DOSEKOL-642934 format. One record per residue: residue in one letter; z, y, x of N, C-alpha, C in turn. Coordinates in steps of 0.05 Angstrom, whole numbers, padded with zeros to 5 digits, always signed. Example, Ala and Ser with C-alpha at 12.3 -4.5 7.8 and 13.67 -1.06 7.14 Angstrom:
# DOSEKOL-642934
A+00156-00114+00264+00156-00090+00246+00156-00066+00264;S+00142-00045+00257+00143-00021+00273+00157+00001+00258;
//
This chain:
# DOSEKOL-642934
X+00000-00024+00017+00000+00000+00000+00000+00025+00018;X-00017+00044+00012-00019+00068+00027+00005+00086+00022;X+00014+00099+00044+00037+00117+00042+00029+00144+00053;X+00037+00166+00039+00030+00193+00048+00045+00199+00073;X+00030+00209+00093+00043+00217+00119+00063+00240+00114;X+00058+00257+00094+00076+00279+00088+00103+00269+00078;X+00103+00246+00064+00128+00234+00055+00143+00222+00079;X+00129+00211+00098+00142+00198+00121+00151+00218+00142;X+00134+00238+00148+00139+00255+00170+00144+00285+00163;X+00141+00291+00137+00143+00319+00128+00116+00333+00130;X+00114+00357+00119+00089+00372+00121+00083+00378+00149;X+00057+00377+00157+00050+00382+00185+00055+00411+00194;X+00063+00414+00218+00067+00441+00230+00040+00452+00239;X+00038+00479+00240+00013+00492+00249+00012+00492+00279;X+00008+00468+00290+00007+00465+00319-00012+00441+00325;X-00031+00446+00343-00051+00425+00348-00055+00421+00377;X-00055+00396+00386-00063+00389+00413-00090+00376+00411;X-00110+00388+00424-00137+00377+00424-00140+00361+00450;X-00147+00336+00447-00148+00318+00471-00177+00310+00476;X-00185+00309+00501-00212+00302+00508-00212+00282+00532;X-00223+00258+00528-00227+00240+00551-00253+00249+00565;X-00252+00255+00590-00275+00268+00603-00284+00252+00628;X-00310+00246+00630-00321+00232+00653-00350+00240+00656;X-00357+00252+00679-00385+00260+00684-00396+00278+00662;X-00382+00299+00656-00390+00317+00634-00395+00346+00644;X-00404+00349+00668-00408+00376+00679-00427+00393+00662;X-00446+00379+00649-00466+00394+00634-00455+00406+00608;X-00436+00393+00596-00427+00401+00569-00398+00410+00568;X-00382+00404+00588-00353+00407+00586-00345+00436+00580;X-00356+00455+00594-00347+00483+00590-00353+00493+00561;X-00377+00486+00551-00383+00494+00524-00365+00480+00504;X-00359+00455+00509-00341+00440+00491-00313+00453+00490;X-00302+00459+00513-00275+00471+00514-00276+00499+00502;X-00296+00515+00508-00298+00542+00496-00299+00541+00466;X-00312+00520+00455-00313+00518+00426-00286+00512+00414;X-00268+00500+00430-00241+00495+00421-00224+00520+00423;X-00226+00533+00446-00209+00557+00450-00216+00580+00432;X-00240+00580+00421-00248+00601+00403-00244+00595+00373;X-00227+00574+00368-00222+00566+00340-00208+00588+00324;X-00216+00591+00299-00202+00608+00280-00179+00593+00267;X-00159+00587+00284-00136+00571+00274-00111+00588+00277;X-00097+00591+00254-00073+00608+00253-00048+00593+00261;X-00048+00583+00286-00026+00568+00296-00029+00563+00325;X-00010+00548+00337-00011+00542+00366-00032+00521+00371;X-00045+00524+00394-00065+00504+00402-00065+00501+00432;X-00069+00476+00441-00072+00470+00469-00094+00450+00473;X-00105+00448+00497-00127+00430+00503-00119+00413+00526;X-00119+00387+00523-00112+00368+00544-00137+00353+00553;X-00144+00357+00578-00168+00344+00589-00159+00320+00606;X-00165+00296+00598-00159+00272+00614-00184+00265+00629;X-00185+00272+00655-00209+00271+00671-00210+00246+00688;X-00231+00230+00684-00235+00206+00700-00248+00212+00726;X-00251+00191+00743-00264+00195+00770-00294+00200+00768;X-00301+00225+00763-00329+00232+00758-00345+00234+00784;X-00371+00231+00781-00389+00232+00804-00403+00259+00805;X-00394+00278+00788-00406+00305+00788-00383+00325+00790;X-00388+00349+00782-00368+00371+00785-00349+00373+00761;X-00346+00352+00746-00329+00353+00722-00300+00362+00728;X-00288+00351+00749-00260+00358+00755-00258+00387+00764;X-00277+00396+00779-00278+00424+00788-00279+00443+00765;X-00296+00437+00746-00299+00453+00722-00274+00452+00705;X-00262+00429+00702-00237+00425+00687-00215+00442+00698;X-00211+00441+00725-00190+00457+00738-00195+00487+00735;X-00220+00495+00737-00227+00523+00734-00221+00533+00706;X-00226+00516+00685-00219+00523+00658-00189+00526+00654;X-00174+00508+00667-00145+00509+00665-00133+00533+00679;X-00146+00541+00702-00136+00564+00716-00142+00590+00701;X-00163+00589+00685-00171+00613+00669-00155+00616+00644;X-00146+00594+00632-00131+00596+00607-00108+00576+00607;X-00083+00585+00605-00060+00568+00607-00058+00547+00584;X-00074+00551+00563-00074+00531+00541-00088+00506+00549;X-00103+00506+00571-00117+00483+00581-00101+00468+00602;X-00097+00442+00597-00081+00425+00616-00099+00402+00625;X-00098+00397+00651-00114+00375+00662-00095+00352+00671;X-00101+00328+00662-00087+00304+00671-00108+00284+00682;X-00100+00269+00702-00119+00250+00714-00119+00224+00698;X-00142+00212+00697-00146+00186+00684-00159+00167+00704;X-00144+00155+00722-00155+00140+00745-00175+00119+00737;X-00171+00106+00715-00190+00084+00707-00216+00094+00696;X-00216+00119+00686-00240+00129+00673-00245+00118+00646;X-00229+00100+00636-00233+00087+00610-00224+00106+00588;X-00240+00107+00567-00235+00126+00545-00207+00123+00532;X-00200+00098+00525-00174+00094+00511-00151+00101+00529;X-00153+00095+00555-00131+00102+00574-00129+00132+00576;X-00151+00146+00577-00151+00175+00579-00139+00188+00554;X-00145+00177+00531-00134+00187+00506-00104+00183+00505;X-00094+00160+00514-00066+00155+00514-00051+00174+00534;X-00064+00179+00557-00051+00198+00576-00051+00226+00565;X-00072+00234+00551-00072+00260+00539-00051+00263+00516;X-00048+00242+00500-00028+00242+00479+00000+00245+00492;X+00005+00230+00513+00031+00231+00527+00037+00259+00538;X+00016+00273+00546+00019+00300+00557+00020+00322+00536;X+00014+00315+00511+00013+00335+00490+00040+00344+00481;X+00042+00369+00470+00067+00380+00461+00069+00382+00430;X+00046+00379+00416+00046+00385+00388+00043+00360+00371;X+00049+00363+00345+00051+00340+00327+00024+00333+00313;X+00004+00349+00317-00023+00342+00307-00041+00338+00331;X-00055+00316+00331-00073+00309+00353-00102+00309+00343;X-00119+00327+00355-00147+00328+00348-00163+00317+00371;X-00179+00297+00366-00195+00286+00388-00223+00299+00388;X-00232+00307+00412-00259+00317+00415-00270+00305+00441;X-00296+00299+00442-00308+00289+00466-00319+00311+00483;X-00321+00306+00509-00331+00326+00528-00359+00334+00524;X-00375+00319+00509-00403+00326+00504-00407+00334+00474;X-00385+00341+00461-00386+00349+00433-00378+00379+00430;X-00386+00391+00409-00377+00418+00403-00368+00419+00374;X-00346+00434+00369-00336+00436+00342-00340+00465+00332;X-00345+00468+00306-00348+00495+00295-00322+00510+00295;X-00323+00537+00292-00299+00553+00294-00277+00547+00274;X-00284+00536+00251-00264+00530+00230-00255+00501+00230;X-00263+00486+00251-00257+00457+00250-00228+00451+00249;X-00212+00463+00267-00183+00457+00268-00169+00466+00242;X-00176+00490+00232-00163+00500+00208-00170+00482+00184;X-00195+00474+00182-00203+00456+00160-00190+00429+00162;X-00189+00418+00187-00176+00392+00191-00146+00393+00184;X-00133+00415+00191-00105+00418+00184-00101+00418+00154;X-00118+00433+00140-00115+00435+00111-00120+00408+00098;X-00140+00393+00107-00145+00367+00095-00123+00348+00101;X-00112+00348+00125-00090+00331+00133-00066+00336+00115;X-00060+00361+00110-00038+00369+00093-00042+00362+00064;X-00066+00368+00054-00072+00363+00026-00073+00334+00018;X-00083+00317+00036-00088+00289+00030-00064+00271+00037;X-00047+00281+00055-00025+00263+00065-00035+00240+00082;X-00060+00243+00093-00071+00223+00110-00059+00223+00138;X-00062+00201+00152-00053+00200+00180-00076+00206+00199;X-00100+00206+00189-00124+00213+00205-00145+00223+00186;X-00157+00245+00193-00180+00256+00178-00203+00261+00198;X-00227+00258+00188-00251+00263+00205-00275+00267+00187;X-00297+00274+00200-00321+00280+00185-00346+00269+00197;X-00366+00286+00199-00393+00277+00206-00399+00280+00236;X-00410+00260+00247-00420+00260+00275-00448+00271+00274;X-00450+00298+00276-00475+00312+00272-00492+00311+00297;X-00508+00290+00300-00524+00287+00324-00546+00308+00325;X-00548+00322+00347-00569+00342+00351-00579+00340+00380;X-00605+00339+00383-00617+00336+00409-00629+00362+00420;X-00633+00362+00446-00646+00385+00459-00675+00378+00466;X-00678+00355+00480-00706+00346+00486-00718+00332+00462;X-00744+00327+00464-00757+00312+00442-00745+00285+00438;X-00739+00271+00460-00727+00244+00458-00700+00246+00444;X-00683+00265+00453-00656+00268+00441-00658+00275+00411;X-00677+00293+00404-00680+00300+00376-00688+00276+00360;X-00705+00259+00371-00714+00235+00357-00690+00215+00354;X-00674+00212+00375-00650+00195+00372-00631+00206+00351;X-00628+00232+00350-00611+00245+00330-00621+00239+00302;X-00647+00240+00298-00658+00233+00272-00650+00204+00264;X-00653+00186+00283-00646+00158+00278-00617+00155+00272;X-00600+00169+00287-00571+00166+00284-00560+00178+00258;X-00576+00195+00245-00567+00208+00221-00581+00196+00196;X-00595+00173+00200-00609+00160+00178-00598+00132+00173;X-00595+00124+00148-00587+00097+00142-00607+00076+00153;X-00632+00084+00157-00652+00066+00168-00648+00061+00198;X-00632+00078+00210-00627+00075+00238-00600+00062+00244;X-00579+00071+00229-00552+00062+00236-00537+00051+00212;X-00550+00047+00189-00536+00038+00166-00524+00061+00150;X-00506+00055+00132-00497+00075+00113-00469+00086+00119;X-00461+00086+00145-00435+00097+00152-00434+00127+00145;X-00414+00135+00130-00413+00163+00121-00410+00183+00145;X-00397+00174+00166-00393+00193+00188-00419+00197+00204;X-00440+00180+00199-00466+00185+00210-00484+00200+00190;X-00484+00192+00165-00503+00201+00146-00492+00221+00125;X-00466+00225+00125-00454+00243+00105-00447+00228+00080;X-00436+00242+00060-00428+00230+00035-00403+00244+00024;X-00393+00234+00002-00371+00247-00012-00344+00242+00003;X-00326+00261-00001-00299+00258+00012-00284+00236-00001;X-00267+00222+00015-00250+00201+00005-00239+00183+00027;X-00223+00164+00019-00212+00145+00039-00234+00129+00052;X-00230+00122+00077-00251+00109+00092-00239+00089+00112;X-00255+00069+00120-00246+00050+00140-00242+00064+00167;X-00261+00082+00174-00259+00096+00199-00273+00123+00197;X-00268+00141+00216-00281+00167+00217-00288+00174+00245;X-00305+00193+00249-00313+00201+00276-00292+00218+00289;X-00284+00211+00313-00263+00225+00329-00237+00226+00314;X-00231+00246+00298-00207+00246+00282-00186+00267+00288;X-00171+00274+00268-00148+00292+00269-00124+00276+00260;X-00105+00270+00278-00084+00251+00273-00056+00263+00270;X-00039+00250+00255-00010+00255+00257+00000+00241+00282;X+00011+00255+00301+00020+00243+00326+00041+00221+00321;X+00059+00225+00302+00079+00205+00296+00066+00178+00287;X+00044+00180+00272+00030+00156+00263+00017+00141+00287;X+00006+00157+00305-00007+00145+00329+00014+00130+00345;X+00037+00142+00350+00058+00130+00365+00068+00105+00351;X+00070+00106+00325+00081+00083+00310+00065+00058+00313;X+00038+00061+00317+00021+00037+00319+00014+00031+00348;X+00026+00046+00367+00022+00040+00396-00001+00054+00409;X-00012+00074+00396-00034+00090+00408-00060+00074+00409;X-00079+00084+00426-00105+00070+00429-00101+00045+00445;X-00116+00024+00438-00115-00001+00452-00132+00000+00477;X-00120+00000+00500-00134+00004+00525-00151-00020+00533;X-00150-00042+00518-00168-00064+00523-00196-00058+00515;X-00200-00038+00498-00226-00032+00486-00240-00010+00501;X-00264-00015+00512-00279+00006+00524-00298+00019+00504;X-00303+00005+00482-00317+00016+00459-00303+00008+00434;X-00310+00020+00411-00299+00013+00385-00269+00017+00383;X-00257+00032+00403-00228+00037+00401-00220+00054+00377;X-00238+00071+00368-00233+00087+00344-00230+00070+00319;X-00250+00052+00316-00250+00034+00293-00225+00017+00293;X-00219+00006+00317-00196-00012+00319-00170+00002+00313;X-00167+00027+00323-00143+00043+00318-00140+00049+00288;X-00162+00057+00276-00161+00064+00247-00154+00039+00231;X-00162+00016+00239-00154-00009+00225-00124-00012+00226;X-00111-00008+00250-00083-00011+00252-00068+00011+00237;X-00079+00035+00236-00066+00057+00221-00066+00049+00191;X-00088+00038+00181-00089+00030+00153-00071+00006+00148;X-00070-00013+00167-00053-00036+00164-00023-00028+00162;X-00017-00005+00175+00011+00005+00176+00017+00022+00151;X-00002+00023+00132+00003+00037+00107-00008+00065+00106;X-00021+00074+00128-00032+00101+00128-00059+00103+00115;X-00067+00128+00109-00093+00134+00097-00111+00147+00118;X-00135+00136+00121-00156+00148+00138-00176+00161+00119;X-00181+00187+00123-00196+00202+00103-00220+00216+00115;X-00243+00212+00101-00268+00225+00109-00273+00250+00092;X-00281+00271+00106-00289+00296+00091-00313+00308+00105;X-00336+00311+00091-00360+00321+00104-00359+00350+00113;X-00338+00364+00105-00335+00392+00115-00329+00393+00145;X-00319+00371+00155-00314+00369+00184-00338+00358+00198;X-00351+00375+00213-00375+00366+00228-00372+00371+00258;X-00380+00353+00274-00379+00355+00303-00407+00351+00315;X-00416+00371+00330-00442+00368+00343-00441+00348+00365;X-00459+00328+00364-00459+00307+00384-00486+00307+00398;X-00486+00304+00425-00511+00303+00440-00518+00274+00446;X-00540+00264+00436-00548+00236+00440-00556+00231+00469;X-00558+00205+00476-00568+00197+00503-00596+00207+00506;X-00604+00212+00531-00629+00225+00537-00651+00207+00548;X-00645+00181+00552-00665+00162+00561-00662+00135+00545;X-00684+00120+00546-00683+00094+00533-00662+00075+00546;X-00661+00076+00572-00641+00059+00586-00613+00066+00578;X-00606+00091+00577-00579+00100+00570-00573+00093+00541;X-00593+00096+00523-00589+00089+00495-00585+00059+00491;X-00601+00043+00506-00598+00014+00504-00571+00005+00513;X-00561+00016+00535-00534+00009+00545-00513+00017+00525;X-00515+00041+00513-00496+00050+00494-00494+00031+00470;X-00517+00024+00459-00517+00007+00434-00510-00022+00440;X-00517-00031+00465-00509-00058+00473-00478-00060+00474;X-00466-00039+00485-00436-00038+00486-00424-00036+00459;X-00437-00019+00441-00427-00017+00413-00426-00045+00400;X-00448-00061+00403-00449-00087+00391-00429-00106+00402;X-00426-00107+00428-00408-00128+00440-00379-00121+00433;X-00372-00095+00432-00344-00088+00426-00338-00090+00396;X-00358-00086+00379-00353-00089+00351-00348-00119+00345;X-00360-00136+00360-00354-00165+00358-00325-00171+00366;X-00316-00157+00386-00288-00161+00395-00269-00153+00372;X-00275-00131+00359-00258-00122+00337-00258-00143+00314;X-00281-00154+00309-00283-00174+00287-00268-00199+00294;X-00267-00206+00319-00251-00230+00328-00221-00224+00325;X-00213-00200+00333-00185-00194+00334-00173-00189+00306;X-00190-00177+00288-00180-00171+00261-00199-00185+00241;X-00191-00208+00233-00207-00225+00216-00213-00210+00189;X-00237-00214+00179-00244-00202+00154-00254-00173+00155;X-00258-00163+00180-00267-00135+00183-00297-00132+00186;X-00311-00154+00186-00340-00153+00190-00353-00151+00162;X-00377-00137+00161-00392-00136+00136-00421-00139+00141;X-00437-00139+00120-00466-00145+00123-00480-00124+00140;X-00470-00099+00139-00483-00078+00155-00481-00085+00185;X-00459-00096+00194-00455-00103+00222-00471-00128+00229;X-00476-00145+00210-00490-00170+00215-00521-00166+00215;X-00530-00143+00205-00559-00139+00203-00573-00139+00231;X-00563-00125+00251-00577-00125+00277-00578-00153+00290;X-00555-00168+00292-00557-00194+00304-00575-00213+00288;X-00575-00211+00262-00593-00227+00245-00622-00220+00252;X-00628-00194+00255-00655-00185+00261-00664-00197+00288;X-00646-00196+00308-00653-00207+00335-00660-00237+00333;X-00643-00252+00319-00647-00281+00317-00672-00287+00301;X-00676-00274+00278-00698-00280+00260-00725-00272+00274;X-00725-00249+00287-00750-00240+00300-00757-00258+00323;X-00737-00266+00339-00742-00284+00362-00753-00311+00353;X-00741-00322+00332-00750-00348+00322-00778-00345+00311;X-00783-00323+00297-00810-00318+00285-00831-00317+00307;X-00826-00303+00328-00845-00300+00350-00849-00327+00364;X-00827-00341+00369-00829-00367+00383-00844-00387+00367;X-00838-00390+00341-00852-00409+00324-00881-00401+00319;X-00885-00375+00317-00912-00365+00314-00930-00371+00338;X-00918-00371+00361-00933-00377+00386-00937-00407+00389;X-00917-00423+00382-00918-00452+00388-00928-00469+00365;X-00924-00460+00340-00929-00477+00317-00953-00467+00300;X-00949-00444+00288-00970-00433+00270-00967-00403+00268;X-00989-00389+00266-00988-00360+00264-00974-00350+00239;X-00971-00368+00219-00957-00360+00195-00928-00352+00201;X-00917-00364+00222-00889-00358+00229-00886-00330+00240;X-00908-00316+00246-00906-00289+00256-00899-00269+00233;X-00901-00278+00208-00897-00260+00185-00870-00245+00186;X-00847-00258+00190-00822-00243+00191-00822-00221+00213;X-00833-00228+00236-00834-00208+00258-00852-00184+00250;X-00874-00190+00236-00892-00169+00227-00879-00152+00206;X-00864-00165+00188-00850-00149+00168-00831-00130+00181;X-00816-00139+00201-00798-00121+00215-00813-00099+00229;X-00836-00105+00241-00852-00085+00254-00861-00063+00235;X-00869-00072+00211-00878-00053+00190-00854-00036+00181;X-00830-00048+00179-00806-00033+00173-00801-00011+00193;X-00803-00018+00219-00798+00001+00240-00818+00024+00239;X-00844+00018+00235-00864+00039+00233-00859+00057+00208;X-00853+00044+00186-00848+00059+00161-00824+00077+00164;X-00803+00066+00176-00778+00081+00179-00783+00105+00198;X-00799+00101+00218-00806+00123+00237-00820+00146+00222;X-00838+00139+00205-00853+00159+00190-00834+00174+00170;X-00816+00159+00158-00797+00172+00139-00777+00190+00154;X-00767+00180+00176-00746+00195+00190-00757+00219+00206;X-00779+00215+00219-00790+00235+00237-00799+00260+00222;X-00794+00283+00235-00802+00309+00223-00824+00322+00238;X-00835+00309+00259-00858+00319+00274-00873+00295+00285;X-00898+00301+00293-00914+00279+00305-00900+00267+00329;X-00888+00285+00346-00875+00275+00370-00852+00257+00363;X-00836+00264+00343-00813+00247+00335-00823+00220+00324;X-00844+00221+00308-00855+00196+00296-00865+00177+00318;X-00876+00188+00339-00885+00172+00362-00862+00160+00377;X-00840+00175+00381-00817+00166+00396-00800+00146+00380;X-00798+00149+00354-00779+00134+00338-00782+00104+00338;X-00806+00092+00339-00807+00063+00339-00792+00051+00363;X-00796+00063+00387-00782+00053+00411-00752+00057+00408;X-00744+00080+00397-00716+00086+00393-00702+00067+00373;X-00715+00063+00350-00704+00045+00330-00702+00017+00340;X-00722+00007+00354-00722-00020+00365-00699-00022+00386;X-00697-00002+00403-00676-00002+00423-00648-00003+00411;X-00643+00013+00390-00617+00014+00377-00611-00013+00363;X-00630-00023+00348-00625-00047+00333-00622-00072+00351;X-00641-00075+00369-00641-00099+00386-00618-00099+00406;X-00612-00076+00417-00590-00074+00437-00564-00080+00423;X-00559-00068+00399-00534-00073+00385-00532-00103+00378;X-00554-00114+00368-00554-00143+00361-00549-00161+00384;X-00562-00156+00407-00558-00172+00431-00529-00169+00441;X-00518-00145+00440-00491-00141+00448-00472-00157+00431;X-00476-00157+00405-00459-00172+00386-00461-00202+00391;X-00486-00212+00395-00490-00241+00398-00479-00251+00425;X-00480-00235+00446-00472-00244+00473-00444-00235+00480;X-00429-00223+00462-00403-00213+00469-00384-00236+00477;X-00374-00236+00502-00357-00258+00511-00329-00256+00500;X-00316-00279+00496-00289-00280+00486-00269-00270+00508;X-00279-00268+00533-00261-00259+00554-00257-00229+00554;X-00271-00214+00538-00267-00185+00536-00240-00179+00525;X-00229-00155+00533-00204-00145+00522-00181-00163+00529;X-00174-00167+00555-00150-00182+00562-00125-00167+00554;X-00103-00181+00551-00079-00169+00541-00068-00148+00560;X-00059-00125+00549-00047-00104+00564-00024-00093+00547;X-00007-00077+00560+00014-00063+00545+00005-00036+00538;X+00006-00029+00512-00002-00003+00503+00020+00018+00509;X+00012+00042+00516+00032+00062+00522+00021+00090+00514;X+00026+00098+00489+00017+00124+00479+00032+00146+00494;
//
C-alpha cells in the first residue's frame, strides 16, 4: 500500500541538493551547472558534483565552478561508476530534497520549483518527467527523434510524454532524502538501470513514484553509431539483471527487442538454408524500420539516418538482454 511521504517525513522544506555524477563531461558540464545555479527557486540550493576519473578537463572545470560559486561542491568518485557517484553526492549533501541531474543534461529555470511543488502536492517519494532528447548534429537529431517516439523506444512516458500520474519509474528524479536512505540508496552493483531498480525498491517500501510532463530535462544523445550501440547494449543487459533480481518486473515492451533479434536471425538463417519463404519475417521487420523512419523523420536527412539508428537501438538492446551474464552485479554493501 502506498504511503504519503508527507505523512512519514512531514512537508518538504524549501531546500534542494542537486547531485550530478560526472565523467568526461567537459563539453556540457558548465552549461549544465549554470542551468542549475540560475534556477528560479525560492529556497536554498546546492550543487554536488561527484567527479569520476575523467580523461578530459572535467575535473578542472568542476573545481573552477566550485571556486566561482560556494554553492558548488566537488567530491571525488574514484570508481567512476554512476551509482557510486550518486551515493557519494547524497552523503555530501546538506538538504532534505535530492534532485538528480546528469552532466550532459540541462534543466529549465523553473525545474526545481516545479519539482518541489509536485513533491509536496502528491506526497511522492520521487517525481520526474520527460527525457527531452535534443540533438545538435544531424545524427544526434535523428537519434533524438527515435528516442522520443514509441516506434523507437516503446511507450515509456518519460520518453514520449503523457498524462501525470503514478509510474514505475521516471527520468532522473526529485527525491525525498529520507526515503532514499530508508531503502539503502542507489545499488552500486548496477552500472545501468540503477534508476529503475531504485524506483522499484522505493515502491516496494510503500512510496509513490510520480510522473509529471511539466518536468522536462534536455538530454544530448550519443553522437556516433558505435556509442549508441554500446549505450543500448548496456541498457539491455542491465535491464535483464533487474528482471532477474526482481521477479515479475518484465513486460512485453522489454521483450520486444530480444524477440526481434531471435526472430529475425532465424528468419535469415532459414531463408538462406531452407526456403526464401522464411525471409518474410525479416522483410516485415525491414518494412517496419523503413516505415517508422518515414513517420519519425522530419527531414530527408533524418529519414536517411533513422533506419541505421533504429536498427542499432533495437538490435543492440536485444543482444544485450539475450547475452546478459548472471555474473553481473556481484554483492556489495550499499552506503547512501
